[in-house]
N, C-alpha and C positions, 0 to 999 in steps of 0.2 A: 757502765761499771766504773767504780772509783779507780784512780791511777795509783793509789797508795798500795804498796806491796802487801800481800796477805799470804800467810802460810795456811795451807789446807792439808790436814793430816787425816788419813784414813787408817783405822784398824783393818785387819785382814780377815782372819777366820771369823765367820759369823756376821761380818759386816759386808765384805765383798764376796763372800762365798755362802753357800747353803751348808752350814756346819752339820746339820742332821744328816743330810745326804752323804757328805764327804766322810762323816764319822762312822758310817756303817762298816767300812773296811777296817777302821781303827778298832772298833769293838770286836770284829771277827778275829783280829790279831790278839787282842787281850784274852779272848775266850780260849784261843788255841794255846797261848802261854799258860793260862790257868789250868787247862787240861793236862798239859805236859808236866807241870811242876807238882800238881796234886795227885796225878795218876788216876784221875777220874775221866770218864768218857766225855767227849766233846758235846754230845747232845745233852747229857745231864748238866754239864757246866752251863751250856747256853740257856737251858730252861731256868735254872736257878738264877743266873745272871739277869735274865729278863724279869723274873719275879722281883729281884732286888732293885732293879732299875725302876720298876713300877712303884715300889715302896718309897723310893727317893722322891719320885715325881708327885706322889700323893700327898706329901707333907714337906715341901721344899724348904720351909723356914727352919727345919731341923738340921739342914745339911749345908753348912758353909764350907768354903775352902779355907782351911786353917793352917797357917804356917807359923811355927814357933809360938804357938798359943794365941795367935792373933787371927781373927777372921778377916780375910782380905777381899772376899766377894762371895756371892752365892755359889754353891757347889753343884748347881743343877742345870745351868744354862745351856750346856752343850754336851755332847757325848764324851768329850775329853775330861771335862770337870766331873761329870757324873760317874765316870769309871772308877774314880777313887773310892767313892762311897759304895757303889754297887759291888765292886770287888770285895770290899770288907764284909758287907752284909752277906754276900754269897758264901764267903769262906767261913763265916761264923755259923752259917746254916748247917755245915758239915760237922760242927763240934770240934774243930781244930783248936789247939791251945793258942793263947794270945801270942806266944813266942813264935809258933809256926806261922800264924797269920801274918805277923809283921815280917817274917822272912820271905813269905810268898809275895807280899805286897812290895817289898824292896826289889825283888826280881822283876816284877811287872813294871815298876817305876824305871828301872835301869833300861828296860826295852821300850820305853815310851816313844823314842824317835823311830824305832823300827816299826812299831804299830802305826804311828802317824803316817809313815810313808806307804802303808798298805791301803790308805784311804783313796777314794776316787777324787777327781777334780770336778768341782761343781761351782764355777764362778756364776754369780747371780746374773740373770739376763738384765742388760741395761748398764751394768757396771763398766764393761770395756769402753762403751761410748761415753760414759760420764767421765772416766779417767782421761780419755782422749780430749774431751772438751775443756777439762780443767787445765790440761797441759797446754792447750792452744791459747789460753789467756796469758798475755805477757806479764800481768801483775799478780798472777796466782802462782805460788810455789807449791808443787804437789809432793807429798811424802807419804809413804806407807810405813807405819811403826807398829811392830807386832812382837809378841812374845815368841812366836814361832821361829824356827830356823830360817835365816835369810835365804839359803839355797832352796829350801822347800817352797818358800813363797815365790821365788823367781821361777821355779819349775812350773808352778801353776800359772803365773802370769805369762809364761812363754807359750801357753796354749792359745793366748789371744793373738790373732794374726797381726803381723807387723803393719799391715795396711790400715789397721784400726789404731794401734797404740805404738808410739815410739818408745821401744824398750830402753833405749840408751838414755832417756830422760827421766826414767822412774827412779826416784830416790827411795830406796828400801832399807829400813833399819830393822834387823831382826834381833832376837834375844834381848828385848827391851826391859825385861824384869819389872814389868808393871806391878807385879804381885809383891814386890819387896817393900816393906814399910820400915822406915827408920830415919836416921839423921844423915847429915852431909859427911859424917866420918866414914861412911861406907863408900864414898866416891873418891877415886884417885885425884890427887890435888895437882898433878903435873900437867893437866890439860888447860891451856890458857883460856879456852872457851868456857870453862866451868867455874868462872869467877861469879858465882850465882848465889852465894849464901844469903844475901839480903833478900833476894827474890824468893828463895826457897822458904825462908821463915816468914814471908808474908802469908804463906798458906797456913790456915788453922790446922791444928793437929787432927781434929775430927769434925764430923758433920752429923747432925741428927736429922733423920728423915721420918716423917710421920708414917706409921705402918711397919717400921723396922725397929725391932727391940734393941739391937746393938748399934753402936756408933759406926759410921763410915770412916775409914782411915784415909786421910788425904795426903800425908807426907810420904811420897814414894820417890826417893832420891834418884834412882837410876832412870826412871821414866821422866822425871822432871829434867834431869840433865840432858837426856836425849832431845826432848822438846826444846829446851833452851838453846842447845847447839844448833838445831835446825832453824830456829827463829833468827839467831844471830847470822848464820850463814846466808839466810835468805834476805837479810837486810831489813827485817821486820822489827821496828823499834818497840812497839807496844803489844802487850798480850791481847789487847782489844782487837788486834788484827790477826789473831791466831784462831783457827777453827778446827775442831776435832770431831770426827764422826766415828762412833764405835757402838758395839752392841752390849757392853757391860759398863753400866754407869760408874761403878766404883773403880774399875781398872783403867777405863779408857777416857772418860770425859770429866770426872769430878775435879781433877787437878786443874784443868783449864778453866772450868767454871769458877773455881776458887780464885783464880788469877784475873778474872774479868774477861776471858775469851768467850767465843761462841762454841756451843756444844750441842751436837745432834745425837740422839739416842736411836740407833738402828734397831728397832723393836722387832720381836718375833713372838710366836705363840707362847713362849716360856718367859718372856720379860715380865718381872713382877709388876703388879698394878701400882705399887707404891713408887717404883722408879718412874713410871710414866707420869703419874700425878705430880711428882716432884719437879721433873723437867718442864712440864707444861706451865708451871707457875712463873717461869722466868722469861723475859723478853728475848734474851740471848740464847735460849734453849728451845729445842723442838723435838717432838717424837716423830721419827721417820720410819714409815711402814713399808717403804719400797724405794728402789733406786730413783724413781720419779720424784719422790719426796726429797731424797738427797739432792737431786739436781736443783729443785726449787730452793732448798735451803742454801746451797752454795751460791747460786746465781741471782736469786731474788731476795732471800733473807726472810 
């Protein structure tokens, strides 16, 4: 292996974990809240929610995650994203007014972290050993960068025995705001490590992918700032020596791809075919269907 320092970044939910399995408890929490605030029975809510979720999965191209009028990624790829659309469709099925629906959804959103903590812990088999082996390489700098709460991720990682993983050496960054699209004006300017404007504007504003009607938004300032800070701290001079592995092309890996780094798409049954086809076109990218594929990608290339 090369002696040049490399930064290896993993997303967490859906990449290091089985999001569908973990999300079952999250959905149960959402359903309980919806039952409470609408005054409808839990069984009725559950049945209609599942119907709504099937509707979302039947036509995923209609359901993006939209923030401030901008689609930031597909809204169907895991139970957490799907809940936004499933909840709305379910509430509409009762004939509630638009105002009441928005009020109900606001309450559900405010309890997101409570619902998230109701999920189980399902770290994918092979991930603990992979993280351990990345740690063991002196020229690899391991980091986990996630939108999730840092404490929640550490709680899940803590279930990996210390005999496998040295928890003191895990660099975990939570609340990465990968979903925020915008300019450097949104970044605090008093961090000396964030002198990155030239690098940020090397990133094209958008990317077109065959099979996807809308553009992919690439300029995500908070996520870029996070990766840039980790790169500098690790002593990695070139983005060519940065590798990111994640399960959502738009949020996790497209930024590094635009900067010339390596990018692995941790695919699952819900990964859009157009994402896999796009990643497979590039020598620095690969579709990773298992932790064994991730291992090969990190250590062999």
